[in-house]
Steps between C-alpha positions, in 0.01 A plus 500: 500500500475130572832318551540138546806290534582132436827317528622327184797302398502678175628839378253694302188611366233537267407443145355582176214271403209528258168358608132465405294812524228324698427391853526139388616341187364158417733214428252331282441215740251662741765628730613861532842642541469879590791705373593862561546784258764646742849501363843599628567847361872532610769316684830596645735354395356482157518175307847453362659776723863461590736669731224490768611612840556207733318661796185596307151378577293381218166671410205483265194705444173351394233674288243445781489385857583138580392274783797512730407171642583329172846640491675227682829293496319251272387756244815712484841334460845629411780277396875527478542210258318211674528662850218681655577846650352582842352827589179690609228639271271785571215645307382856514237671271569344166874429553679198643846527648722205563794535750776237469620355829858606394677669218474333166811326356710715263485445132229242525175452308169465687167379377173616656171312449151574602234235469132492418438470871508877520148653470336842513246620760217327325681161519596499129833332440771598262444321168865385448815458692767776432871496549771773454868507561768754605872485568687666792813711479766528761403809699240596761284817463594759753374811315201693638204549280374831400169661392545563141182690413157597632154592379412766583851647478632712788333838524244415234185719508139452384524130579165329427306410817442128430851411388702232676863587602775284339878465521748292306808354665836451348479118540267226606392536863380269770122521491485412870665829585264721287219564742283781619749532791779574263328692217284782654319801353416791732299824464480819699623474857660163414158324493553158347298419195324163535573252216657187380839415350577260223837405360568312163812394334351636170718813483599472865193728576333566838155652504323678786121498444313767720175359656327824387572776251766759627386853605476785265803740474687317772872429531592133574825338598589144403777315687674184415682378817829335540337171600427437135756240393613340180513123446840477661386678822657826420280794625473844358780718623262770622132584492387615157255791526313696241196726492229602261189723504163404371276699271123499488426232243469125484628285208217344314681461159579154373876446410592423153783331322700753294748264336611134481818326400475313278240709333182362355570291187878528560725245322848368541464508875796338677429162653618617849303827497347648812160634412418838651198727534521868595213663689413865505520512879632314809339162549431293808774234482278257684294487190792453252485125517533198271124467522456857360796508255484197281676368196377210297629314194489329278121521509366508849797320665605705799847610536649451845690795642515760761429875509669813613400861544694828478318756718714784374424449138166323536615198302385150556703210373427137422812281506454165329646208703662357180571618147195549282463277193641612170281652228188472721219751555434591872227694664556731805217614717480755785162447667256729682641342820776749469429805720655847572589623848137629544367153423366602153516196259589510135178557307567207268738219454796603280589239252784497246680257282861443387706245314843372592811464289738209509765651715569621854613850607818542690453525878793721588388862448771709332589847627544785264856558367627818650599733218580796717586822306529301174117462500451830329709402206355366178859445377819470699804402307871460559692525175262676249137596414434485126166620384341485149276808501124492575530276793267604787638473851295575810743505796856621571798408284848469631845389401786423746800455538569574124506857365182670378652497162391146467131601509396535131204509259260732667339710241547847671782471744418835652156371620494121453122504405491122499530512886224575739723524805861608559828403313797460737860486411833502687654784307415777243605295198147364451195648349411856612184382662686289749539599860848434645472302820753233543403446867150411413602273208751319735233447757255380249754259349576364854133459546465301176775277596349441847176422328664240266648340813170521687313322211751226485556457874467142641291641783208527247464122521518217251392618154272310276708382205407626145708489176499584133187621337234642723237535229158392607584460872308659786704580803352576844671742744835370635870434428604346166845422369669360190858365495530607148313746265143603490300603194140550379477386141371723210134592554499315831330588830609462856229551765584633844191424714481672833203293612313819593778631730604838387798484728633179360867494401671306213871462502635326188869423467723379216856395545573633144281686265131605469358548152156584381463435132303710252131573582510292819336628821490470864150533625403604851179337630276506806657793675871452402694831481813576304635672809502168681675295220888473502716337243879443544737375235853395560599643164278670235134596464360537149144617435401418145328696237151618617522266801326607822673442831388573858715549792850628613786354296835489673779370271854396575624641174291666234134576427373538148148607403436450131268691266168570660560297819283609792629468853278593802774480752865589521820430306779490748845345482766465773829346590856506363386348174202731434487643154263710292131542479391521134157634394343490157190705473352328804289588805611476863262604781587483873199318644277653756501343853 
């Protein structure tokens, strides 16, 4: 591994630039200005990052090897306002690392710039100057990094003979400390395997490439030593050691893309969407670059951005440097330059298209609302449960603290055939089908109250304001709140769009009531699940005739499901003012996870 150092009165690194795909591109006047196709694939800190540790170095990974002689104090600068920051820069493999001469200033914005004076090994310059910014926090980083995952995993068997060995760190590392001295692989009798080591910020992945194929049916040990340090100089707390055993085969199969997000021909894509591609196997992070994962639009206009790679889940991500344009078609391409850990390339470029909406998605990811033992209940009421027969309820039904005598309307009290689940009451005054379990009911009611508080807790962040009629709206995952009532007008539609994330959570809060009018519908799209949708109302929830609702409803007072209403979710009420749950020939189904 070649390492060169230069002093520089500037703090940071590299860049993302598009260039001509030729050795020299004419300027129309007889002169030539060679430009490189190499790009910056990732930086740390990322553009727009805040809370950056004041003792961190700055790093960037290129999509190909650059000429270290061109990375100088005139081609890299970092500014604190109009003041240059002094420091030293080093370049190793495809990653540059800038070490500030002293800690950065707290709560301060810095701007990094790299000029077209930087060139690749063929002397081709970057096509354009690139700048990015970040803001410091108030603390220093003193936490040791860890190894988060490996490929092969510990004690894996039948490992293919021509595979590279990879590991992912918990955070960005200093590439200067990731060397063949610090990442070793040994075979029988502790014989060292000859190879090379490369580290990229793309997924914080280090790769050991053996010089020759590994031996058949042999156990190897990989060791990441404590000298490996993060960008604040914190070393691993201890050596990380894992072992694996080879089989008898080599990997000659081309990797494939198994899914993308957005999917091909997708529409209504959020303007701040991260584009992802999932592979069928672990890929070589060195080949997941902005040269091999491209986004263009409108037309052939390249989108500037960076890439990331998740070694555990085999997911590559393209992160646009700014919001995409509204109502615009884009094309994403993963090229045959992308290779697996056995150096097999994709058989073909993978190309797909998508079209944006006119809105951004929320950036704060919401956690699920913890329902505890109330999660099994389709209905959990306080004062009464009134049913007009022929309702169909899948899930448990319970009433507390009021007497079971306030449960009424079930067609055959001895069996409660409308319920696929269990009826619970606090006493024997209710339907004969009810189990008497006041303790369970009390715990479930407490859990529902806790869930209501959880959903409305300030720690969830600042909600996006909504109000009035939601008809025709599309909501992306996140936190929404109305200071008054919410409704969906008769025959109207509200779309909850998970943007391809099946774990996406929606929390929708009303200070007062929630009403769905007759024949209205909540529609789940692009992976949204009813089990991940939570509605809270300060007072009543009313689901209109034949309306369709998705999600858990937690009301401060009463819930009413009118004739033919269909709820895939839960009808829970809680608190001192909680009242009845009323059903009229409706359907309630506790959603699957």
